[in-house]
N, CA and C atoms as a LAMMPS dump frame, in Angstrom:
ITEM: TIMESTEP
0
ITEM: NUMBER OF ATOMS
450
ITEM: BOX BOUNDS ff ff ff
-5.0000000000000000e+02 5.0000000000000000e+02
-5.0000000000000000e+02 5.0000000000000000e+02
-5.0000000000000000e+02 5.0000000000000000e+02
ITEM: ATOMS id mol type element x y z
1 1 1 N -159.12 196.022 -201.441
2 1 2 C -158.786 196.715 -202.695
3 1 3 C -157.462 196.086 -203.162
4 2 1 N -157.406 195.841 -204.433
5 2 2 C -156.194 195.228 -204.952
6 2 3 C -155.125 196.276 -205.211
7 3 1 N -153.954 195.799 -205.532
8 3 2 C -152.767 196.634 -205.758
9 3 3 C -152.99 197.664 -206.841
10 4 1 N -153.554 197.216 -207.996
11 4 2 C -153.803 198.145 -209.124
12 4 3 C -154.717 199.22 -208.732
13 5 1 N -155.848 198.886 -208.032
14 5 2 C -156.818 199.902 -207.586
15 5 3 C -156.216 200.865 -206.662
16 6 1 N -155.389 200.36 -205.673
17 6 2 C -154.722 201.225 -204.847
18 6 3 C -153.727 202.201 -205.49
19 7 1 N -152.989 201.734 -206.448
20 7 2 C -152.086 202.501 -207.291
21 7 3 C -152.754 203.616 -207.966
22 8 1 N -153.919 203.36 -208.553
23 8 2 C -154.71 204.396 -209.227
24 8 3 C -155.27 205.428 -208.244
25 9 1 N -155.68 204.987 -207.074
26 9 2 C -156.239 205.936 -206.071
27 9 3 C -155.092 206.71 -205.593
28 10 1 N -153.945 206.154 -205.296
29 10 2 C -152.742 206.919 -204.89
30 10 3 C -152.374 208.028 -205.885
31 11 1 N -152.433 207.697 -207.227
32 11 2 C -152.087 208.574 -208.212
33 11 3 C -153.087 209.75 -208.251
34 12 1 N -154.352 209.405 -208.053
35 12 2 C -155.401 210.435 -208.091
36 12 3 C -155.183 211.479 -206.994
37 13 1 N -154.865 210.98 -205.806
38 13 2 C -154.575 211.944 -204.701
39 13 3 C -153.297 212.618 -204.852
40 14 1 N -152.3 211.955 -205.394
41 14 2 C -151.01 212.642 -205.582
42 14 3 C -151.149 213.755 -206.563
43 15 1 N -152 213.598 -207.548
44 15 2 C -152.291 214.692 -208.511
45 15 3 C -152.777 215.969 -207.767
46 16 1 N -153.606 215.699 -206.742
47 16 2 C -154.126 216.849 -205.919
48 16 3 C -153.027 217.451 -205.174
49 17 1 N -152.029 216.654 -204.607
50 17 2 C -150.922 217.208 -203.926
51 17 3 C -149.999 217.958 -204.881
52 18 1 N -149.912 217.489 -206.095
53 18 2 C -149.098 218.235 -207.172
54 18 3 C -149.737 219.53 -207.456
55 19 1 N -151.025 219.63 -207.425
56 19 2 C -151.714 220.894 -207.657
57 19 3 C -151.387 221.842 -206.562
58 20 1 N -151.283 221.465 -205.361
59 20 2 C -150.816 222.225 -204.283
60 20 3 C -149.407 222.694 -204.426
61 21 1 N -148.508 221.812 -204.859
62 21 2 C -147.135 222.068 -205.002
63 21 3 C -146.928 223.234 -206.055
64 22 1 N -147.799 223.11 -207.066
65 22 2 C -147.661 224.108 -208.183
66 22 3 C -148.138 225.533 -207.65
67 23 1 N -149.036 225.482 -206.751
68 23 2 C -149.407 226.784 -206.099
69 23 3 C -148.279 227.351 -205.323
70 24 1 N -147.605 226.476 -204.653
71 24 2 C -146.416 226.946 -203.853
72 24 3 C -145.318 227.494 -204.887
73 25 1 N -145.13 226.766 -205.952
74 25 2 C -144.097 227.287 -206.97
75 25 3 C -144.489 228.644 -207.487
76 26 1 N -145.768 228.897 -207.732
77 26 2 C -146.238 230.188 -208.264
78 26 3 C -145.982 231.307 -207.241
79 27 1 N -145.963 230.959 -205.977
80 27 2 C -145.85 231.952 -204.902
81 27 3 C -144.323 232.124 -204.501
82 28 1 N -143.459 231.405 -205.186
83 28 2 C -142.022 231.453 -204.8
84 28 3 C -141.678 230.635 -203.616
85 29 1 N -142.539 229.69 -203.264
86 29 2 C -142.238 228.8 -202.123
87 29 3 C -141.726 227.477 -202.71
88 30 1 N -140.9 226.778 -201.881
89 30 2 C -140.424 225.44 -202.349
90 30 3 C -141.681 224.629 -202.679
91 31 1 N -141.763 224.066 -203.878
92 31 2 C -142.989 223.427 -204.417
93 31 3 C -143.274 222.084 -203.805
94 32 1 N -143.8 222.048 -202.541
95 32 2 C -144.242 220.81 -202.006
96 32 3 C -145.651 220.972 -201.557
97 33 1 N -146.463 219.987 -201.978
98 33 2 C -147.864 220.012 -201.7
99 33 3 C -148.262 218.771 -200.963
100 34 1 N -149.313 218.905 -200.231
101 34 2 C -149.864 217.734 -199.414
102 34 3 C -151.375 217.808 -199.371
103 35 1 N -151.956 216.621 -199.329
104 35 2 C -153.322 216.482 -199.046
105 35 3 C -153.574 215.307 -197.992
106 36 1 N -154.529 215.505 -197.142
107 36 2 C -154.919 214.362 -196.25
108 36 3 C -156.231 213.878 -196.568
109 37 1 N -156.357 212.584 -196.727
110 37 2 C -157.578 211.923 -197.158
111 37 3 C -158.084 211.045 -195.946
112 38 1 N -159.342 211.161 -195.724
113 38 2 C -160.068 210.384 -194.652
114 38 3 C -161.311 209.714 -195.243
115 39 1 N -161.32 208.537 -195.21
116 39 2 C -162.522 207.738 -195.72
117 39 3 C -162.826 208.167 -197.202
118 40 1 N -161.755 208.144 -197.993
119 40 2 C -161.885 208.454 -199.461
120 40 3 C -162.35 209.913 -199.785
121 41 1 N -162.043 210.846 -198.763
122 41 2 C -162.37 212.276 -198.983
123 41 3 C -161.274 213.148 -198.625
124 42 1 N -160.957 214.059 -199.444
125 42 2 C -159.839 215.006 -199.073
126 42 3 C -160.368 215.898 -198.032
127 43 1 N -159.7 215.96 -196.792
128 43 2 C -160.173 216.832 -195.825
129 43 3 C -159.233 217.962 -195.546
130 44 1 N -158.065 217.881 -196.188
131 44 2 C -157.076 218.936 -195.968
132 44 3 C -156.246 219.027 -197.203
133 45 1 N -155.92 220.273 -197.608
134 45 2 C -155.017 220.637 -198.708
135 45 3 C -154.054 221.645 -198.326
136 46 1 N -152.805 221.528 -198.641
137 46 2 C -151.821 222.549 -198.066
138 46 3 C -150.552 222.505 -199.067
139 47 1 N -149.824 223.568 -198.951
140 47 2 C -148.469 223.628 -199.6
141 47 3 C -147.59 224.482 -198.685
142 48 1 N -146.329 224.414 -199.001
143 48 2 C -145.276 225.09 -198.216
144 48 3 C -145.763 226.632 -198.103
145 49 1 N -145.553 227.185 -196.99
146 49 2 C -145.837 228.607 -196.762
147 49 3 C -144.746 229.297 -195.902
148 50 1 N -143.563 228.719 -195.946
149 50 2 C -142.467 229.194 -195.092
150 50 3 C -142.064 230.691 -195.353
151 51 1 N -142.059 230.964 -196.649
152 51 2 C -141.694 232.395 -197.046
153 51 3 C -142.888 233.278 -196.794
154 52 1 N -143.997 232.934 -197.137
155 52 2 C -145.24 233.737 -196.943
156 52 3 C -145.464 234.065 -195.481
157 53 1 N -145.295 233.101 -194.63
158 53 2 C -145.574 233.243 -193.19
159 53 3 C -144.275 233.539 -192.386
160 54 1 N -143.169 233.609 -193.073
161 54 2 C -141.904 233.833 -192.353
162 54 3 C -141.784 232.885 -191.198
163 55 1 N -142 231.688 -191.432
164 55 2 C -142.125 230.552 -190.396
165 55 3 C -141.493 229.266 -190.972
166 56 1 N -140.364 228.909 -190.409
167 56 2 C -139.642 227.696 -190.868
168 56 3 C -140.437 226.433 -190.627
169 57 1 N -141.445 226.451 -189.77
170 57 2 C -142.207 225.274 -189.583
171 57 3 C -143.48 225.192 -190.461
172 58 1 N -143.73 226.154 -191.359
173 58 2 C -144.913 226.13 -192.204
174 58 3 C -144.748 225.213 -193.405
175 59 1 N -144.338 223.992 -193.23
176 59 2 C -144.224 223.07 -194.312
177 59 3 C -145.601 222.593 -194.65
178 60 1 N -145.7 222.033 -195.935
179 60 2 C -146.958 221.526 -196.436
180 60 3 C -147.631 220.495 -195.455
181 61 1 N -146.806 219.625 -194.979
182 61 2 C -147.353 218.526 -194.076
183 61 3 C -147.875 219.182 -192.782
184 62 1 N -147.139 220.142 -192.238
185 62 2 C -147.567 220.766 -190.992
186 62 3 C -148.879 221.484 -191.213
187 63 1 N -148.952 222.28 -192.246
188 63 2 C -150.152 222.982 -192.574
189 63 3 C -151.318 221.949 -192.719
190 64 1 N -151.114 220.932 -193.409
191 64 2 C -152.19 219.94 -193.662
192 64 3 C -152.604 219.199 -192.341
193 65 1 N -151.677 218.885 -191.484
194 65 2 C -151.991 218.229 -190.225
195 65 3 C -152.876 219.092 -189.304
196 66 1 N -152.44 220.455 -189.285
197 66 2 C -153.21 221.422 -188.494
198 66 3 C -154.653 221.583 -189.014
199 67 1 N -154.841 221.73 -190.303
200 67 2 C -156.098 221.848 -190.876
201 67 3 C -156.96 220.601 -190.739
202 68 1 N -156.398 219.402 -190.901
203 68 2 C -157.181 218.19 -190.794
204 68 3 C -157.545 217.957 -189.246
205 69 1 N -156.669 218.262 -188.332
206 69 2 C -157.025 218.096 -186.944
207 69 3 C -158.128 219.095 -186.543
208 70 1 N -158.058 220.272 -187.122
209 70 2 C -159.182 221.241 -186.773
210 70 3 C -160.502 220.777 -187.221
211 71 1 N -160.446 220.234 -188.505
212 71 2 C -161.7 219.717 -189.139
213 71 3 C -162.269 218.522 -188.356
214 72 1 N -161.429 217.66 -187.969
215 72 2 C -161.885 216.43 -187.303
216 72 3 C -162.125 216.643 -185.771
217 73 1 N -161.641 217.758 -185.303
218 73 2 C -161.881 218.012 -183.823
219 73 3 C -160.982 217.225 -182.906
220 74 1 N -159.869 216.802 -183.337
221 74 2 C -158.968 216.061 -182.522
222 74 3 C -157.558 216.029 -183.098
223 75 1 N -156.585 215.658 -182.225
224 75 2 C -155.159 215.671 -182.652
225 75 3 C -154.716 214.435 -183.348
226 76 1 N -155.478 213.331 -183.198
227 76 2 C -155.111 212.055 -183.796
228 76 3 C -155.696 211.94 -185.297
229 77 1 N -154.981 211.549 -186.125
230 77 2 C -155.453 211.32 -187.544
231 77 3 C -155.411 209.827 -187.96
232 78 1 N -155.978 209.065 -187.066
233 78 2 C -155.737 207.602 -187.199
234 78 3 C -156.594 206.954 -188.339
235 79 1 N -157.435 207.665 -188.999
236 79 2 C -158.191 207.157 -190.119
237 79 3 C -157.784 207.836 -191.453
238 80 1 N -156.609 208.444 -191.407
239 80 2 C -156.271 209.298 -192.575
240 80 3 C -155.015 208.81 -193.231
241 81 1 N -154.787 209.284 -194.455
242 81 2 C -153.612 209.023 -195.205
243 81 3 C -153.066 210.401 -195.692
244 82 1 N -151.808 210.632 -195.526
245 82 2 C -151.187 211.844 -196.083
246 82 3 C -150.517 211.519 -197.379
247 83 1 N -150.808 212.317 -198.408
248 83 2 C -150.075 212.37 -199.65
249 83 3 C -149.331 213.608 -199.803
250 84 1 N -148.018 213.464 -200.077
251 84 2 C -147.126 214.559 -200.159
252 84 3 C -146.167 214.383 -201.264
253 85 1 N -145.804 215.443 -202
254 85 2 C -145.009 215.267 -203.202
255 85 3 C -143.584 214.933 -202.95
256 86 1 N -143.072 215.281 -201.769
257 86 2 C -141.628 215.05 -201.428
258 86 3 C -141.563 214.438 -200.037
259 87 1 N -140.637 213.482 -199.913
260 87 2 C -140.44 212.788 -198.608
261 87 3 C -140.433 213.791 -197.43
262 88 1 N -141.204 213.517 -196.383
263 88 2 C -141.232 214.472 -195.27
264 88 3 C -139.755 214.607 -194.583
265 89 1 N -139.553 215.826 -194.068
266 89 2 C -138.33 216.033 -193.287
267 89 3 C -138.523 215.425 -191.956
268 90 1 N -137.51 215.531 -191.071
269 90 2 C -137.629 214.868 -189.808
270 90 3 C -138.623 215.57 -188.918
271 91 1 N -138.725 216.908 -189.017
272 91 2 C -139.781 217.707 -188.219
273 91 3 C -141.182 217.17 -188.654
274 92 1 N -141.347 217.103 -189.879
275 92 2 C -142.771 216.696 -190.349
276 92 3 C -142.951 215.268 -190.022
277 93 1 N -142.018 214.338 -190.124
278 93 2 C -142.201 212.91 -189.762
279 93 3 C -142.509 212.881 -188.303
280 94 1 N -141.877 213.594 -187.436
281 94 2 C -142.161 213.637 -186.024
282 94 3 C -143.621 213.952 -185.747
283 95 1 N -144.07 215.046 -186.455
284 95 2 C -145.497 215.509 -186.239
285 95 3 C -146.468 214.507 -186.783
286 96 1 N -146.121 213.842 -187.865
287 96 2 C -146.909 212.69 -188.411
288 96 3 C -146.992 211.562 -187.433
289 97 1 N -145.818 211.244 -186.836
290 97 2 C -145.813 210.172 -185.787
291 97 3 C -146.683 210.593 -184.61
292 98 1 N -146.608 211.756 -184.139
293 98 2 C -147.475 212.148 -182.936
294 98 3 C -148.944 212.16 -183.314
295 99 1 N -149.2 212.485 -184.564
296 99 2 C -150.711 212.521 -184.983
297 99 3 C -151.234 211.194 -185.387
298 100 1 N -150.277 210.195 -185.363
299 100 2 C -150.599 208.778 -185.604
300 100 3 C -151.225 208.497 -186.985
301 101 1 N -150.788 209.228 -187.927
302 101 2 C -151.244 208.979 -189.292
303 101 3 C -150.82 207.548 -189.678
304 102 1 N -151.705 206.63 -190.051
305 102 2 C -151.318 205.283 -190.315
306 102 3 C -150.654 205.003 -191.661
307 103 1 N -150.733 205.944 -192.648
308 103 2 C -150.203 205.733 -193.956
309 103 3 C -149.782 207.063 -194.58
310 104 1 N -148.535 206.975 -195.155
311 104 2 C -147.993 208.161 -195.837
312 104 3 C -147.603 207.689 -197.224
313 105 1 N -147.987 208.478 -198.17
314 105 2 C -147.635 208.311 -199.596
315 105 3 C -146.863 209.519 -200.016
316 106 1 N -145.684 209.254 -200.555
317 106 2 C -144.918 210.488 -201.126
318 106 3 C -144.415 210.144 -202.494
319 107 1 N -144.112 211.295 -203.241
320 107 2 C -143.663 211.133 -204.606
321 107 3 C -142.21 210.881 -204.761
322 108 1 N -141.353 211.875 -204.429
323 108 2 C -139.99 211.749 -204.639
324 108 3 C -139.241 211.786 -203.286
325 109 1 N -138.14 211.059 -203.204
326 109 2 C -137.291 211.078 -201.996
327 109 3 C -136.614 212.482 -201.902
328 110 1 N -136.205 212.793 -200.619
329 110 2 C -135.343 213.984 -200.388
330 110 3 C -134.062 213.483 -199.756
331 111 1 N -133.094 213.297 -200.64
332 111 2 C -131.806 212.674 -200.108
333 111 3 C -131.045 213.592 -199.163
334 112 1 N -131.314 214.84 -199.161
335 112 2 C -130.514 215.798 -198.298
336 112 3 C -131.218 216.096 -196.995
337 113 1 N -132.573 216.122 -196.897
338 113 2 C -133.287 216.462 -195.775
339 113 3 C -134.482 215.431 -195.318
340 114 1 N -134.579 214.395 -196.034
341 114 2 C -135.693 213.438 -195.756
342 114 3 C -135.476 212.754 -194.452
343 115 1 N -136.616 212.341 -193.88
344 115 2 C -136.648 211.724 -192.557
345 115 3 C -135.876 210.418 -192.527
346 116 1 N -135.789 209.69 -193.699
347 116 2 C -135.039 208.482 -193.76
348 116 3 C -133.578 208.629 -193.288
349 117 1 N -132.988 209.814 -193.633
350 117 2 C -131.691 210.005 -193.306
351 117 3 C -131.457 210.455 -191.885
352 118 1 N -132.308 211.293 -191.359
353 118 2 C -132.041 211.892 -189.996
354 118 3 C -133.006 211.175 -188.878
355 119 1 N -134.1 210.751 -189.179
356 119 2 C -135.07 210.286 -188.197
357 119 3 C -135.861 209.079 -188.689
358 120 1 N -135.262 208.043 -189.133
359 120 2 C -135.996 206.92 -189.719
360 120 3 C -137.003 206.189 -188.809
361 121 1 N -136.912 206.394 -187.504
362 121 2 C -137.91 205.829 -186.54
363 121 3 C -138.923 206.815 -185.977
364 122 1 N -139.056 207.923 -186.655
365 122 2 C -139.925 209.028 -186.101
366 122 3 C -141.397 208.807 -186.403
367 123 1 N -141.778 207.983 -187.392
368 123 2 C -143.138 207.805 -187.693
369 123 3 C -143.795 206.893 -186.647
370 124 1 N -145.142 206.837 -186.644
371 124 2 C -145.772 205.847 -185.69
372 124 3 C -145.35 204.505 -186.047
373 125 1 N -145.207 203.566 -185.086
374 125 2 C -144.714 202.2 -185.386
375 125 3 C -145.637 201.378 -186.311
376 126 1 N -146.866 201.745 -186.384
377 126 2 C -147.859 201.027 -187.279
378 126 3 C -147.99 201.748 -188.615
379 127 1 N -147.228 202.85 -188.784
380 127 2 C -147.473 203.62 -190.126
381 127 3 C -146.783 202.841 -191.254
382 128 1 N -147.521 202.767 -192.38
383 128 2 C -146.899 202.184 -193.58
384 128 3 C -146.628 203.397 -194.542
385 129 1 N -145.625 203.25 -195.287
386 129 2 C -145.071 204.256 -196.22
387 129 3 C -144.997 203.68 -197.666
388 130 1 N -145.609 204.44 -198.541
389 130 2 C -145.518 204.171 -200.022
390 130 3 C -144.754 205.251 -200.575
391 131 1 N -143.684 204.999 -201.351
392 131 2 C -142.943 205.997 -202.021
393 131 3 C -142.944 205.84 -203.526
394 132 1 N -142.531 206.795 -204.301
395 132 2 C -142.386 206.742 -205.716
396 132 3 C -143.635 206.92 -206.581
397 133 1 N -144.774 207.359 -205.895
398 133 2 C -146.031 207.677 -206.603
399 133 3 C -145.824 208.926 -207.442
400 134 1 N -145.901 208.896 -208.695
401 134 2 C -145.691 210.034 -209.667
402 134 3 C -144.36 210.711 -209.303
403 135 1 N -143.356 209.822 -209.07
404 135 2 C -142.099 210.324 -208.709
405 135 3 C -141.437 211.277 -209.587
406 136 1 N -141.524 210.951 -210.962
407 136 2 C -140.808 211.916 -211.86
408 136 3 C -141.456 213.298 -211.903
409 137 1 N -142.778 213.303 -211.842
410 137 2 C -143.464 214.632 -211.845
411 137 3 C -143.017 215.503 -210.638
412 138 1 N -143.035 214.785 -209.528
413 138 2 C -142.739 215.436 -208.236
414 138 3 C -141.293 215.946 -208.224
415 139 1 N -140.403 215.124 -208.704
416 139 2 C -138.965 215.518 -208.774
417 139 3 C -138.81 216.601 -209.713
418 140 1 N -139.385 216.615 -210.911
419 140 2 C -139.152 217.552 -211.907
420 140 3 C -139.637 218.966 -211.4
421 141 1 N -140.703 219.031 -210.723
422 141 2 C -141.155 220.301 -210.183
423 141 3 C -140.116 220.933 -209.3
424 142 1 N -139.473 220.047 -208.467
425 142 2 C -138.477 220.57 -207.537
426 142 3 C -137.244 221.025 -208.339
427 143 1 N -136.845 220.254 -209.353
428 143 2 C -135.735 220.617 -210.167
429 143 3 C -135.954 221.986 -210.882
430 144 1 N -137.149 222.143 -211.444
431 144 2 C -137.57 223.353 -212.106
432 144 3 C -137.48 224.522 -211.206
433 145 1 N -137.89 224.357 -210.014
434 145 2 C -137.893 225.415 -209.064
435 145 3 C -136.497 225.923 -208.698
436 146 1 N -135.654 224.939 -208.351
437 146 2 C -134.283 225.28 -208.032
438 146 3 C -133.381 225.725 -209.179
439 147 1 N -133.767 225.272 -210.33
440 147 2 C -133.113 225.795 -211.59
441 147 3 C -133.454 227.183 -211.785
442 148 1 N -134.68 227.535 -211.573
443 148 2 C -135.137 228.953 -211.679
444 148 3 C -134.435 229.889 -210.754
445 149 1 N -134.166 229.392 -209.499
446 149 2 C -133.523 230.229 -208.58
447 149 3 C -132.084 230.609 -208.857
448 150 1 N -131.466 229.664 -209.63
449 150 2 C -130.066 229.88 -209.984
450 150 3 C -129.786 230.709 -211.116
């Protein structure tokens, strides 16, 4: 697949992750959404549920990993790609590393809590990361949410 085709595919799946983030926004959750794709099929969709579940670990990525693992019947997601609207935190990056996700695509960086700052080596060694897919849309949703809180 060439670079242009991959970019279009990444944008298509990031739109689905943004749909999830908007659902989180409507529920009063920090608007982060994630989808996991396996062999060009979405197998898991999730958004932040930390407020709903009163659980600090209920991040979109964690929910998506749990759902995808249950569907596939195993803890390793070696044929999957995670699409998430915001750079994973160190907790989620660690879980992604343990689940051996080979590719992560995210929209906007998280300069305060992103894994690059706290745990840059937490992903699986063979994992590739693509950032900046639909970056402005992902960032704007976060800005709108926190502006609404203030």
